[in-house]
TORPA-4810 file (N, C-alpha, C, O; in nm, 3 decimals):
<nodes>
NODE_1_15.692_4.355_-2.934_15.799_4.404_-2.993_15.845_4.319_-3.103_15.851_4.198_-3.081_M
NODE_2_15.877_4.364_-3.217_15.924_4.287_-3.325_16.086_4.282_-3.324_16.152_4.386_-3.316_K
NODE_3_16.141_4.164_-3.333_16.284_4.156_-3.338_16.327_4.149_-3.482_16.249_4.121_-3.573_L
NODE_4_16.465_4.180_-3.498_16.523_4.187_-3.623_16.524_4.045_-3.684_16.553_3.949_-3.612_T
NODE_5_16.492_4.028_-3.818_16.485_3.904_-3.882_16.621_3.884_-3.939_16.669_3.977_-4.004_L
NODE_6_16.694_3.766_-3.922_16.813_3.731_-3.980_16.796_3.593_-4.029_16.705_3.521_-3.989_E
NODE_7_16.895_3.553_-4.128_16.888_3.410_-4.180_16.948_3.329_-4.075_17.061_3.355_-4.033_H
NODE_8_16.877_3.230_-4.028_16.932_3.138_-3.926_16.917_2.988_-3.967_16.917_2.899_-3.882_T
NODE_9_16.904_2.965_-4.094_16.898_2.821_-4.133_16.764_2.768_-4.079_16.667_2.844_-4.082_G
NODE_10_16.753_2.648_-4.032_16.631_2.579_-3.990_16.599_2.594_-3.835_16.498_2.543_-3.788_Q
NODE_11_16.686_2.665_-3.760_16.669_2.682_-3.621_16.548_2.762_-3.592_16.511_2.851_-3.669_S
NODE_12_16.485_2.732_-3.479_16.372_2.807_-3.427_16.415_2.935_-3.374_16.506_2.938_-3.291_N
NODE_13_16.354_3.048_-3.417_16.384_3.183_-3.367_16.259_3.249_-3.327_16.153_3.221_-3.382_R
NODE_14_16.270_3.339_-3.230_16.155_3.426_-3.187_16.162_3.536_-3.267_16.267_3.599_-3.274_I
NODE_15_16.040_3.575_-3.342_16.040_3.684_-3.437_15.977_3.803_-3.373_16.005_3.917_-3.411_R
NODE_16_15.884_3.778_-3.267_15.820_3.882_-3.202_15.753_3.837_-3.075_15.730_3.718_-3.052_S
NODE_17_15.721_3.932_-2.995_15.641_3.900_-2.874_15.562_4.019_-2.835_15.597_4.133_-2.865_Y
NODE_18_15.454_3.992_-2.765_15.367_4.103_-2.722_15.277_4.055_-2.614_15.281_3.936_-2.580_D
NODE_19_15.195_4.141_-2.557_15.102_4.084_-2.458_15.025_3.969_-2.511_14.957_3.983_-2.613_T
NODE_20_15.033_3.849_-2.444_14.959_3.731_-2.490_15.004_3.655_-2.605_14.938_3.557_-2.640_G
NODE_21_15.109_3.688_-2.667_15.164_3.616_-2.783_15.314_3.612_-2.792_15.384_3.704_-2.749_T
NODE_22_15.361_3.507_-2.846_15.510_3.498_-2.885_15.499_3.426_-3.023_15.429_3.327_-3.043_V
NODE_23_15.581_3.490_-3.120_15.585_3.431_-3.259_15.710_3.367_-3.275_15.814_3.432_-3.263_T
NODE_24_15.712_3.242_-3.301_15.828_3.164_-3.332_15.826_3.116_-3.480_15.737_3.044_-3.524_V
NODE_25_15.932_3.161_-3.553_15.932_3.148_-3.699_15.811_3.223_-3.750_15.802_3.344_-3.735_N
NODE_26_15.720_3.152_-3.811_15.593_3.218_-3.857_15.474_3.185_-3.772_15.364_3.230_-3.804_E
NODE_27_15.489_3.109_-3.667_15.378_3.063_-3.583_15.359_3.148_-3.471_15.453_3.167_-3.394_T
NODE_28_15.230_3.212_-3.449_15.184_3.290_-3.338_15.133_3.193_-3.234_15.045_3.111_-3.261_V
NODE_29_15.187_3.201_-3.116_15.156_3.113_-3.007_15.095_3.191_-2.893_15.139_3.304_-2.870_L
NODE_30_14.999_3.140_-2.820_14.917_3.205_-2.720_14.926_3.142_-2.587_14.869_3.196_-2.492_T
NODE_31_14.992_3.034_-2.572_14.999_2.955_-2.446_15.154_2.932_-2.410_15.244_2.956_-2.489_R
NODE_32_15.170_2.883_-2.288_15.311_2.853_-2.239_15.369_2.758_-2.347_15.303_2.670_-2.403_T
NODE_33_15.499_2.786_-2.370_15.567_2.701_-2.467_15.706_2.669_-2.422_15.764_2.739_-2.338_L
NODE_34_15.762_2.559_-2.479_15.893_2.509_-2.457_15.961_2.514_-2.593_15.915_2.452_-2.689_L
NODE_35_16.071_2.588_-2.602_16.144_2.612_-2.721_16.294_2.568_-2.712_16.362_2.591_-2.612_L
NODE_36_16.340_2.506_-2.818_16.488_2.486_-2.833_16.510_2.521_-2.979_16.413_2.535_-3.054_T
NODE_37_16.636_2.534_-3.021_16.656_2.561_-3.164_16.599_2.451_-3.252_16.563_2.477_-3.367_P
NODE_38_16.589_2.329_-3.203_16.542_2.223_-3.288_16.394_2.193_-3.270_16.329_2.142_-3.362_E
NODE_39_16.341_2.226_-3.152_16.202_2.169_-3.126_16.115_2.297_-3.070_16.165_2.395_-3.015_R
NODE_40_15.981_2.279_-3.095_15.888_2.377_-3.046_15.772_2.289_-2.983_15.704_2.212_-3.051_L
NODE_41_15.757_2.306_-2.858_15.640_2.238_-2.794_15.546_2.351_-2.743_15.570_2.415_-2.640_H
NODE_42_15.438_2.369_-2.823_15.342_2.468_-2.791_15.243_2.407_-2.687_15.235_2.285_-2.670_D
NODE_43_15.176_2.485_-2.627_15.090_2.444_-2.514_15.153_2.344_-2.416_15.098_2.239_-2.382_D
NODE_44_15.275_2.387_-2.373_15.358_2.314_-2.276_15.333_2.364_-2.133_15.339_2.484_-2.110_W
NODE_45_15.307_2.277_-2.040_15.322_2.317_-1.903_15.198_2.411_-1.857_15.103_2.438_-1.930_G
NODE_46_15.213_2.452_-1.732_15.104_2.529_-1.676_15.093_2.669_-1.737_15.184_2.714_-1.806_P
NODE_47_14.984_2.734_-1.711_14.965_2.870_-1.769_15.037_2.976_-1.692_15.064_3.084_-1.745_E
NODE_48_15.072_2.944_-1.557_15.137_3.045_-1.473_15.262_2.982_-1.411_15.256_2.862_-1.384_Q
NODE_49_15.375_3.052_-1.384_15.492_2.997_-1.331_15.474_2.919_-1.197_15.540_2.816_-1.180_P
NODE_50_15.394_2.959_-1.106_15.371_2.885_-0.986_15.331_2.735_-1.014_15.356_2.648_-0.930_P
NODE_51_15.274_2.709_-1.122_15.237_2.573_-1.157_15.346_2.473_-1.196_15.319_2.354_-1.206_G
NODE_52_15.475_2.524_-1.219_15.572_2.439_-1.250_15.606_2.328_-1.146_15.618_2.359_-1.027_L
NODE_53_15.621_2.210_-1.186_15.630_2.093_-1.101_15.763_2.026_-1.125_15.834_2.064_-1.218_T
NODE_54_15.799_1.925_-1.043_15.921_1.842_-1.068_15.910_1.772_-1.192_16.012_1.760_-1.259_E
NODE_55_15.798_1.721_-1.235_15.781_1.656_-1.366_15.821_1.747_-1.479_15.888_1.704_-1.573_A
NODE_56_15.781_1.869_-1.472_15.825_1.961_-1.585_15.973_1.978_-1.582_16.043_1.965_-1.683_H
NODE_57_16.018_2.005_-1.468_16.169_2.019_-1.457_16.246_1.896_-1.500_16.352_1.909_-1.562_L
NODE_58_16.197_1.778_-1.470_16.252_1.651_-1.515_16.256_1.648_-1.668_16.358_1.609_-1.727_D
NODE_59_16.157_1.684_-1.726_16.150_1.690_-1.875_16.244_1.781_-1.936_16.299_1.753_-2.043_E
NODE_60_16.267_1.902_-1.866_16.373_1.991_-1.916_16.512_1.939_-1.897_16.596_1.953_-1.986_L
NODE_61_16.538_1.877_-1.779_16.673_1.828_-1.747_16.703_1.713_-1.846_16.817_1.702_-1.890_V
NODE_62_16.613_1.633_-1.879_16.626_1.516_-1.969_16.671_1.565_-2.109_16.736_1.489_-2.182_A
NODE_63_16.640_1.679_-2.143_16.686_1.742_-2.283_16.832_1.770_-2.277_16.896_1.784_-2.381_M
NODE_64_16.889_1.780_-2.157_17.041_1.809_-2.140_17.081_1.946_-2.205_17.180_1.954_-2.278_Q
NODE_65_17.004_2.051_-2.178_17.042_2.171_-2.231_17.164_2.222_-2.142_17.184_2.179_-2.028_P
NODE_66_17.249_2.323_-2.206_17.342_2.389_-2.113_17.270_2.479_-2.014_17.304_2.489_-1.896_E
NODE_67_17.173_2.543_-2.067_17.096_2.640_-1.988_16.942_2.648_-2.022_16.899_2.633_-2.136_I
NODE_68_16.867_2.673_-1.918_16.721_2.673_-1.936_16.681_2.821_-1.896_16.704_2.867_-1.784_V
NODE_69_16.621_2.888_-1.993_16.566_3.020_-1.960_16.420_3.012_-1.930_16.345_2.950_-2.005_L
NODE_70_16.377_3.072_-1.820_16.227_3.062_-1.781_16.187_3.212_-1.793_16.236_3.297_-1.718_I
NODE_71_16.096_3.241_-1.891_16.027_3.367_-1.902_15.908_3.369_-1.838_15.815_3.302_-1.883_G
NODE_72_15.892_3.445_-1.726_15.784_3.432_-1.643_15.668_3.539_-1.658_15.596_3.565_-1.562_T
NODE_73_15.654_3.596_-1.772_15.556_3.688_-1.815_15.605_3.836_-1.787_15.724_3.864_-1.801_G
NODE_74_15.520_3.922_-1.752_15.559_4.070_-1.745_15.658_4.084_-1.630_15.753_4.161_-1.638_R
NODE_75_15.637_4.013_-1.526_15.724_4.031_-1.407_15.811_3.907_-1.373_15.765_3.796_-1.402_Y
NODE_76_15.919_3.915_-1.321_16.008_3.807_-1.277_15.949_3.738_-1.161_15.924_3.802_-1.059_Q
NODE_77_15.925_3.613_-1.168_15.865_3.530_-1.058_15.950_3.392_-1.050_15.954_3.313_-1.144_Q
NODE_78_16.009_3.375_-0.941_16.101_3.264_-0.918_16.011_3.137_-0.887_15.917_3.143_-0.808_F
NODE_79_16.044_3.027_-0.952_15.984_2.898_-0.919_16.029_2.858_-0.780_16.123_2.915_-0.724_P
NODE_80_15.959_2.757_-0.723_15.999_2.705_-0.595_16.151_2.677_-0.599_16.206_2.629_-0.698_D
NODE_81_16.212_2.711_-0.489_16.362_2.692_-0.480_16.407_2.549_-0.498_16.512_2.522_-0.556_R
NODE_82_16.326_2.458_-0.448_16.349_2.302_-0.468_16.364_2.277_-0.612_16.452_2.199_-0.649_R
NODE_83_16.289_2.334_-0.697_16.298_2.312_-0.845_16.433_2.360_-0.899_16.503_2.293_-0.974_L
NODE_84_16.463_2.485_-0.854_16.585_2.549_-0.904_16.709_2.462_-0.854_16.804_2.441_-0.929_M
NODE_85_16.702_2.417_-0.735_16.816_2.337_-0.679_16.823_2.204_-0.758_16.934_2.163_-0.792_A
NODE_86_16.722_2.143_-0.786_16.706_2.026_-0.869_16.781_2.038_-1.003_16.865_1.955_-1.039_R
NODE_87_16.746_2.145_-1.074_16.824_2.173_-1.203_16.967_2.188_-1.184_17.045_2.126_-1.256_A
NODE_88_17.009_2.272_-1.086_17.154_2.294_-1.060_17.233_2.163_-1.023_17.346_2.141_-1.066_I
NODE_89_17.166_2.079_-0.940_17.218_1.949_-0.907_17.234_1.860_-1.026_17.324_1.776_-1.029_Q
NODE_90_17.150_1.874_-1.124_17.165_1.795_-1.253_17.257_1.856_-1.353_17.273_1.808_-1.465_A
NODE_91_17.320_1.969_-1.310_17.424_2.036_-1.396_17.367_2.116_-1.501_17.436_2.138_-1.601_G
NODE_92_17.247_2.164_-1.491_17.174_2.249_-1.587_17.167_2.390_-1.528_17.115_2.412_-1.419_V
NODE_93_17.224_2.488_-1.607_17.205_2.621_-1.578_17.064_2.663_-1.590_16.997_2.623_-1.685_G
NODE_94_17.010_2.745_-1.494_16.874_2.794_-1.501_16.872_2.941_-1.469_16.923_2.983_-1.365_I
NODE_95_16.811_3.019_-1.559_16.793_3.161_-1.544_16.643_3.200_-1.552_16.571_3.159_-1.643_E
NODE_96_16.600_3.281_-1.454_16.463_3.326_-1.450_16.460_3.470_-1.470_16.533_3.544_-1.403_V
NODE_97_16.370_3.520_-1.571_16.368_3.652_-1.613_16.229_3.684_-1.664_16.145_3.593_-1.668_M
NODE_98_16.199_3.804_-1.702_16.075_3.842_-1.773_16.072_3.764_-1.903_16.177_3.720_-1.950_T
NODE_99_15.949_3.746_-1.965_15.950_3.682_-2.087_16.010_3.770_-2.202_16.062_3.714_-2.298_T
NODE_100_16.006_3.899_-2.194_16.066_3.983_-2.294_16.223_3.957_-2.296_16.284_3.936_-2.401_E
NODE_101_16.280_3.960_-2.174_16.418_3.930_-2.167_16.461_3.789_-2.204_16.569_3.767_-2.259_A
NODE_102_16.375_3.695_-2.172_16.404_3.557_-2.214_16.398_3.541_-2.361_16.478_3.465_-2.416_A
NODE_103_16.307_3.608_-2.430_16.296_3.605_-2.577_16.428_3.653_-2.640_16.488_3.586_-2.724_C
NODE_104_16.471_3.771_-2.596_16.593_3.820_-2.649_16.713_3.739_-2.613_16.801_3.723_-2.697_R
NODE_105_16.723_3.688_-2.500_16.833_3.606_-2.459_16.841_3.471_-2.532_16.949_3.423_-2.567_T
NODE_106_16.730_3.414_-2.554_16.714_3.292_-2.631_16.774_3.307_-2.765_16.856_3.226_-2.808_Y
NODE_107_16.730_3.423_-2.838_16.788_3.437_-2.970_16.928_3.455_-2.981_16.992_3.411_-3.077_N
NODE_108_16.982_3.522_-2.879_17.135_3.541_-2.881_17.207_3.408_-2.855_17.311_3.378_-2.913_V
NODE_109_17.145_3.328_-2.759_17.225_3.204_-2.733_17.205_3.104_-2.852_17.298_3.032_-2.888_L
NODE_110_17.079_3.100_-2.913_17.062_3.012_-3.023_17.143_3.052_-3.146_17.191_2.966_-3.221_A
NODE_111_17.158_3.178_-3.166_17.257_3.230_-3.272_17.397_3.182_-3.246_17.468_3.153_-3.342_A
NODE_112_17.440_3.171_-3.125_17.575_3.119_-3.085_17.576_2.980_-3.090_17.679_2.922_-3.056_E
NODE_113_17.468_2.911_-3.132_17.461_2.767_-3.137_17.489_2.698_-3.008_17.555_2.594_-3.003_E
NODE_114_17.436_2.761_-2.896_17.430_2.702_-2.773_17.317_2.612_-2.755_17.212_2.633_-2.816_R
NODE_115_17.330_2.514_-2.676_17.220_2.427_-2.643_17.133_2.486_-2.537_17.152_2.466_-2.417_H
NODE_116_17.031_2.562_-2.589_16.937_2.641_-2.490_16.799_2.592_-2.511_16.752_2.558_-2.619_V
NODE_117_16.734_2.591_-2.388_16.576_2.567_-2.380_16.519_2.682_-2.323_16.579_2.738_-2.232_A
NODE_118_16.409_2.724_-2.365_16.338_2.833_-2.306_16.197_2.797_-2.284_16.130_2.754_-2.378_A
NODE_119_16.144_2.815_-2.155_16.009_2.801_-2.125_15.957_2.938_-2.123_16.014_3.022_-2.052_V
NODE_120_15.850_2.970_-2.197_15.806_3.102_-2.200_15.654_3.110_-2.170_15.569_3.057_-2.241_L
NODE_121_15.628_3.182_-2.059_15.488_3.208_-2.015_15.449_3.346_-2.086_15.529_3.439_-2.099_F
NODE_122_15.319_3.349_-2.128_15.268_3.466_-2.197_15.286_3.594_-2.108_15.284_3.585_-1.986_M
NODE_123_15.303_3.703_-2.167_15.311_3.835_-2.100_15.163_3.868_-2.073_15.076_3.862_-2.160_I
NODE_124_15.142_3.903_-1.950_15.002_3.938_-1.903_14.978_4.086_-1.939_15.072_4.164_-1.953_E
NODE_125_14.853_4.122_-1.953_14.805_4.253_-1.968_14.846_4.329_-1.830_14.840_4.276_-1.720_R
NODE_126_14.886_4.450_-1.851_14.924_4.538_-1.727_14.788_4.584_-1.671_14.700_4.634_-1.741_D
NODE_127_14.779_4.562_-1.544_14.662_4.588_-1.472_14.677_4.726_-1.403_14.586_4.770_-1.333_T
</nodes>
């Protein structure tokens, strides 16, 4: 799906997403990524949500975002509840949703100049 283009200065914005790709600004990405308005880490973390570890979460918490969005592909898949609890204990909001929803939500929060981080897993082909 292509999202509406708007002038956003130098911030990273998601321009489109589809099965197997997410386009940030003009860069088409095909692997799990970590995105903030200021930074883009392509090829970040595991290929599937169950592979998230405490080390991944520690990296996210160290960034001190207000909220972390986790886009888990075509379907919502919750990470281990211990990881979720760890983020909450660190004072970081965490929301788990499909990647499509996470892309849309990220753009809204970034446009509001919120300190948001998004972990986006690729959308799988529908089987």
